C-alpha positions in Angstrom: -24.9 -20.1 -13.6 -24.1 -17.2 -11.3 -21.2 -15.0 -12.5 -19.3 -12.4 -10.4 -16.6 -10.1 -11.6 -14.5 -8.6 -8.8 -11.9 -5.9 -9.5 -9.3 -4.4 -7.2 -6.7 -1.8 -8.1 -3.1 -1.5 -7.1 -2.0 1.4 -5.0 0.8 3.9 -4.6 1.9 5.7 -1.4 2.2 9.4 -2.0 3.4 10.2 1.6 3.9 8.3 4.8 5.9 5.2 3.8 7.0 3.3 7.0 4.5 5.3 9.0 1.3 3.3 9.3 2.8 0.7 11.6 3.8 3.5 14.0 0.3 4.9 14.2 1.2 7.9 12.0 -0.9 9.1 9.0 -0.5 8.1 5.4 -1.6 9.6 2.1 -2.0 7.0 -0.6 -4.1 6.4 -3.7 -5.5 3.6 -5.7 -4.1 3.5 -9.3 -5.5 2.4 -12.6 -3.7 -1.0 -12.7 -5.8 -3.8 -11.3 -6.4 -7.5 -10.7 -9.7 -9.0 -11.8 -11.4 -12.2 -10.6 -14.0 -13.6 -13.0 -15.9 -16.2 -11.0 -18.6 -18.6 -12.4 -20.5 -21.0 -10.2 -19.6 -24.6 -10.9 -22.0 -26.5 -8.6 -19.2 -28.4 -7.0 -17.6 -28.2 -3.6 -14.4 -26.5 -4.7 -13.0 -23.2 -5.7 -10.8 -23.6 -8.7 -8.5 -20.6 -9.1 -6.8 -20.3 -12.4 -4.1 -17.6 -12.0 -3.3 -17.1 -15.7 -0.5 -14.5 -15.4 1.7 -16.8 -13.2 0.5 -20.0 -14.8 -0.8 -21.5 -11.6 -4.0 -23.4 -10.7 -5.2 -23.9 -7.1 -8.1 -25.8 -5.8 -9.7 -25.1 -2.4 -12.5 -27.1 -0.9 -15.3 -24.8 0.2 -15.4 -26.3 3.7 -11.6 -26.3 4.3 -11.1 -25.0 7.8 -7.4 -24.1 7.5 -6.5 -25.0 11.0 -2.9 -24.3 10.1 -2.0 -21.4 7.8 0.9 -21.6 5.4 2.9 -18.4 5.3 1.4 -15.7 3.1 -1.6 -17.9 2.1 -4.1 -15.0 1.9 -6.7 -17.1 0.1 -6.9 -19.3 3.2 -6.6 -16.5 5.8 -9.4 -14.6 4.2 -11.7 -17.6 4.3 -10.8 -18.2 7.9 -11.5 -14.6 8.9 -14.7 -14.3 6.9 -16.2 -17.4 8.6 -16.1 -15.5 11.9 -18.3 -12.8 10.2 -20.8 -15.3 8.9 -19.5 -15.7 5.3 -19.9 -19.4 4.8 -19.2 -20.8 1.2 -22.0 -23.2 0.1 -21.0 -23.9 -3.6 -17.8 -23.8 -5.7 -16.8 -21.4 -8.4 -14.3 -21.5 -11.3 -12.3 -18.3 -10.9 -10.0 -16.8 -13.5 -7.5 -14.4 -12.1 -5.9 -11.8 -14.4 -4.2 -8.5 -13.9 -1.7 -5.9 -15.0 -0.2 -4.9 -11.6 3.5 -5.9 -11.7 4.3 -8.5 -9.1 6.6 -7.7 -6.2 6.9 -4.1 -7.4 5.7 -2.1 -4.4 2.2 -1.4 -5.9 0.4 -4.1 -3.7 -0.5 -6.8 -6.2 -0.9 -9.3 -3.3 -3.2 -7.0 -1.4 -5.2 -6.2 -4.5 -5.7 -10.0 -5.2 -6.7 -10.4 -1.5 -9.3 -7.6 -1.6 -10.7 -8.9 -5.0 -11.0 -12.4 -3.4 -12.7 -11.0 -0.3 -15.2 -8.9 -2.3 -16.0 -12.0 -4.4 -16.6 -14.1 -1.3 -18.9 -11.6 0.5 -20.8 -11.0 -2.7 -21.3 -14.7 -3.4 -22.2 -15.8 0.1 -23.1 -12.8 2.1 -21.8 -11.7 5.5 -23.3 -10.6 8.8 -22.2 -7.0 8.4 -23.0 -4.3 5.8 -20.7 -4.7 2.8 -18.9 -1.4 2.5 -15.5 -0.3 1.2 -14.4 0.1 4.8 -15.5 -3.4 5.7 -13.7 -5.0 2.7 -10.6 -3.0 3.7 -10.8 -4.1 7.4 -11.1 -7.8 6.4 -8.1 -7.4 4.1 -6.0 -6.0 7.0 -7.1 -8.8 9.3 -6.5 -11.5 6.7 -3.1 -10.3 5.5 -1.5 -8.8 8.6 -3.2 -9.9 11.8 -4.0 -13.5 10.9 -0.5 -14.1 9.8 1.2 -12.1 12.5 3.0 -10.0 9.9 4.5 -6.5 10.7 2.7 -4.4 8.1 0.1 -1.7 8.5 -3.3 -0.8 7.1 -2.3 1.5 4.2 -2.5 -1.1 1.4 -5.9 -2.4 2.3 -7.7 0.9 2.9 -6.1 2.6 -0.1 -7.3 -0.2 -2.4 -10.6 -0.9 -0.7 -11.7 2.8 -0.3 -10.0 4.0 -3.5 -9.4 7.6 -4.6 -6.7 9.7 -2.8 -7.1 8.9 0.9 -5.6 10.2 4.1 -5.4 7.4 6.6 -5.1 8.1 10.3 -3.8 4.9 11.7 -4.1 5.9 15.4 -6.8 4.5 17.6 -9.6 5.2 16.8 -8.7 4.5 13.2 -10.2 6.8 10.6 -9.8 7.7 6.9 -10.8 10.6 4.7 -11.0 10.7 0.9 -9.2 13.9 0.0 -9.4 13.8 -3.8 -10.2 11.7 -6.8 -7.9 13.1 -9.5 -4.2 13.8 -9.7 -2.8 14.7 -13.1 0.8 13.9 -14.0 1.0 10.8 -11.8 3.6 8.2 -13.0 4.7 4.8 -11.7 8.1 3.4 -12.5 8.9 -0.3 -11.9 12.6 -1.1 -11.1 12.5 -4.8 -11.6 14.5 -5.2 -8.4 12.4 -7.4 -6.1 11.3 -5.4 -3.0 12.0 -6.7 0.5 8.8 -6.6 2.6 8.5 -8.6 5.8 12.2 -8.6 6.8 12.8 -4.9 6.0 9.5 -3.7 7.6 10.3 -5.9 10.7 13.8 -4.4 11.1 12.6 -0.8 10.6 9.6 -1.1 12.8 11.6 -2.8 15.5 14.2 -0.1 15.6 11.7 2.8 15.4 9.7 1.3 18.3 12.8 0.8 20.3 13.8 4.5 19.7 10.3 5.7 20.7 10.3 3.5 23.8 13.7 5.0 24.8 12.3 8.5 24.5 9.2 7.6 26.5 11.5 6.3 29.3 12.8 9.9 29.6 9.7 11.7 28.6 6.6 9.8 29.8 4.1 12.1 28.1 5.8 11.8 24.7 3.3 11.4 21.8 4.8 10.7 18.4 1.7 12.2 16.7 2.0 15.5 18.5 5.7 15.9 18.0 6.8 18.5 15.5 10.1 18.7 13.6 11.4 21.6 15.7 11.4 19.2 18.7 14.0 16.9 17.2 17.1 18.3 18.9 15.4 18.0 22.3 15.2 14.2 22.0 18.2 13.1 20.0 20.6 13.3 22.9 18.7 10.6 24.7 19.2 8.0 21.9 22.1 5.8 21.0 23.6 6.8 17.6 22.3 3.7 15.9 18.6 4.5 16.7 18.8 8.2 15.8 18.0 7.7 12.0 14.9 5.7 12.8 13.5 8.3 15.2 14.5 11.2 13.0 13.0 9.5 10.0 9.7 9.0 11.7 9.5 12.7 12.8 10.5 14.1 9.4 8.3 11.8 7.3 5.3 12.7 9.6 6.2 16.4 9.0 6.2 16.1 5.2 2.9 14.1 5.3 1.3 16.8 7.4 2.5 19.5 4.9 1.2 17.4 2.0 -2.2 17.1 3.6 -2.5 20.9 3.7 -1.7 21.0 0.0 -4.3 18.3 -0.9 -6.9 20.2 1.0 -6.6 23.3 -1.2 -9.2 23.8 -3.9 -6.5 23.9 -6.6 -3.5 21.6 -6.2 0.0 23.0 -6.5 1.6 20.0 -8.1 5.0 21.7 -7.9 4.8 22.1 -4.2 3.5 18.5 -3.8 6.5 17.3 -5.9 8.9 19.3 -3.7 7.5 17.6 -0.6 7.8 14.2 -2.3 11.5 14.9 -2.9 12.0 15.8 0.7 10.2 12.7 1.8 12.3 10.5 -0.5 15.5 12.0 0.9 14.5 10.7 4.4 13.7 7.3 3.0 17.0 7.2 1.1 19.4 8.8 3.6 17.9 7.9 7.0 15.9 4.7 6.5 18.2 3.6 3.7 15.5 1.7 1.8 16.6 2.6 -1.8 18.8 0.7 -4.2 21.0 2.1 -7.0 18.5 1.5 -9.8 15.7 3.2 -7.9 18.0 6.2 -7.3 18.9 6.3 -11.0 15.2 6.3 -12.0 14.4 9.1 -9.7 17.3 11.2 -10.8 16.3 10.7 -14.5 12.7 11.6 -13.8 13.7 14.9 -12.1 16.2 15.7 -14.9 13.4 15.2 -17.4 11.4 17.9 -15.6 9.3 15.9 -13.0 8.3 18.0 -10.0 9.0 15.2 -7.6 9.6 11.5 -7.1 10.1 8.9 -4.3 10.4 5.2 -3.7 7.2 3.5 -2.8 6.4 1.0 0.0 8.7 -1.2 2.0 11.7 -0.6 -0.3 14.8 -2.5 -1.1 13.6 -2.3 -4.7 10.0 -2.2 -6.1 8.7 1.0 -7.7 8.7 4.8 -7.6 5.9 7.3 -7.8 6.5 10.5 -9.8 4.7 13.8 -9.9 5.1 15.4 -13.4 3.5 18.3 -15.2 0.2 17.0 -16.7 0.8 16.6 -20.5 4.5 15.9 -20.0 4.2 12.4 -18.7 5.6 10.7 -21.9 8.9 12.5 -21.7 9.4 11.6 -18.0 8.3 7.9 -18.7 10.9 7.6 -21.4 13.6 9.0 -19.1 12.7 6.5 -16.4 12.9 3.6 -18.8 16.3 4.8 -20.1 17.6 4.8 -16.5 16.9 1.1 -16.2 13.3 0.7 -15.2 11.6 -2.5 -16.6 8.4 -0.5 -17.0 7.0 3.0 -16.5 3.6 4.4 -17.2 1.2 7.3 -16.4 -1.6 6.2 -14.1 -4.9 7.7 -13.0 -6.5 7.7 -9.6 -8.9 4.6 -9.3 -12.2 4.6 -7.4 -11.3 1.4 -5.5 -12.2 -2.3 -5.2 -15.6 -3.1 -6.7 -17.9 -5.6 -8.3 -18.4 -5.0 -12.0 -21.6 -6.9 -12.6 
């Protein structure tokens, strides 16, 4: 019987949260927490998915067309998208799903599961295009965001699919660049407060786009990607007070992401400088976009008091996780401080090479 083992890592966003849906760049990395699908051909007409960690079993007929998608059913949307690319299931598999990415924590467990599923499907049944990390990432984005009409961006899929530390330019034409494969002192802290994704992203995206549209009415040549932080005062008078934080947040987050890219391109990383930029980025997310919660703030304060260079909330916000930049070798002290501040989990992580087939 044919056996396929598909692994996909979680991810953390180092810089650029709430930027990818605005066409602004992101710096993210895959981390050494993962979801694994172990699939064995069963010579039936069904996929039997045993999701051990959440004690759920799902059966999907291999010829199911999914004319109607249930919300957030990414198993179904991936099958639907892949059919358009010539990936047609011909035999069933028994699939055991296990993992150690905390669910609903801001480290993209759902996108990791999706990319692991996609990689399994194209490996098992082929596809009309060359199977590359970029292709797997693209199908992930189409399946999770476009097919469901959700408001998210491309960061999760490309950081997981491509792996390493990646700079993602979300403008048209879309591009990405791997800018590193190691980052010592990296820590993830999990708050245990469920993050808010679709509603929060939708509100922030809507307000940011409204602000940008208002500026474009007054400055037809306005280009968000070319705007520098020194230009802020020129534009703020044209916005109603309620939209100013969203516009200011976009400009400032873009600035700190550009500064971080300069640091990552240096032959020797200045982790202290990267941490300082992370702190400035978090201040925008906390004070302008207001996506933090008290436990997240307490975890970050504790990490910094324990000697971490920098820390910030990750992802959509409203809960979830933090990423911390500590001095390599001092991770344990910072992890203990984060746990003492109320985190349900915290651990040092390494940069992961991305979604892959293990056998």
